C-alpha positions in Angstrom: 9.1 -27.0 -19.6 10.9 -27.1 -23.0 11.5 -23.6 -24.5 9.1 -24.0 -27.4 6.2 -25.0 -25.2 7.1 -22.1 -22.8 6.8 -19.5 -25.7 3.4 -21.1 -26.7 2.2 -20.9 -23.1 3.2 -17.3 -22.7 1.5 -16.4 -26.0 -1.7 -18.2 -25.1 -1.8 -16.6 -21.5 -1.0 -13.2 -22.8 -3.7 -13.4 -25.5 -6.3 -14.6 -23.0 -5.4 -12.0 -20.3 -5.5 -9.2 -23.0 -9.2 -10.2 -23.5 -9.6 -9.9 -19.8 -7.9 -6.4 -19.9 -10.2 -5.3 -22.7 -13.2 -6.4 -20.7 -12.0 -4.6 -17.6 -11.8 -1.4 -19.7 -15.3 -1.8 -20.8 -16.4 -2.6 -17.3 -14.6 0.3 -15.9 -16.1 2.8 -18.4 -19.6 1.4 -17.6 -20.1 -0.3 -21.1 -19.9 -3.7 -19.6 -22.2 -4.9 -16.7 -20.9 -6.2 -13.3 -22.0 -9.8 -13.9 -20.2 -10.1 -17.3 -17.1 -8.5 -15.9 -17.1 -11.1 -13.1 -17.5 -13.8 -15.6 -14.4 -12.6 -17.6 -12.4 -12.1 -14.4 -13.3 -15.8 -13.3 -12.3 -17.0 -16.8 -8.9 -15.2 -16.5 -8.3 -16.7 -13.1 -9.1 -20.2 -14.5 -6.6 -19.7 -17.1 -4.0 -18.6 -14.7 -4.7 -21.8 -12.7 -3.8 -24.0 -15.4 -0.4 -25.8 -15.1 2.2 -23.1 -15.5 -0.4 -20.2 -15.6 0.7 -18.6 -12.4 4.3 -18.8 -13.1 3.6 -17.2 -16.6 1.5 -14.6 -15.1 4.2 -13.6 -12.7 6.5 -13.2 -15.7 4.2 -11.1 -18.0 1.9 -9.2 -15.7 4.1 -6.1 -15.7 2.8 -5.2 -19.1 -0.7 -5.1 -18.2 -2.5 -2.0 -16.7 -2.0 -1.8 -12.9 -5.7 -1.8 -12.1 -6.2 -5.2 -14.0 -3.1 -6.6 -12.3 -4.7 -5.8 -9.0 -8.2 -7.2 -9.9 -6.6 -10.4 -11.2 -4.3 -10.8 -8.4 -7.0 -10.3 -5.8 -9.1 -12.9 -7.6 -6.3 -15.4 -7.6 -5.7 -14.7 -3.9 -9.3 -15.1 -3.0 -9.3 -18.6 -4.4 -12.6 -18.1 -6.3 
């Protein structure tokens, strides 16, 4: 992938996954219901299943909260 495209992908995936992390924080604190959290998690997993998404996630996931990484990785591994 050309470097400019790679930068755009990293920015897009980072942006989307930061939304997922925000939803996780709300869910974990009890401010977001389970069904809505599951929808955000499914959305994040679908973003990562796009072309280049998993490779990008492997490169950037260290900047996300460990509990979020665990939830996202578990969803990816489950294939849902």
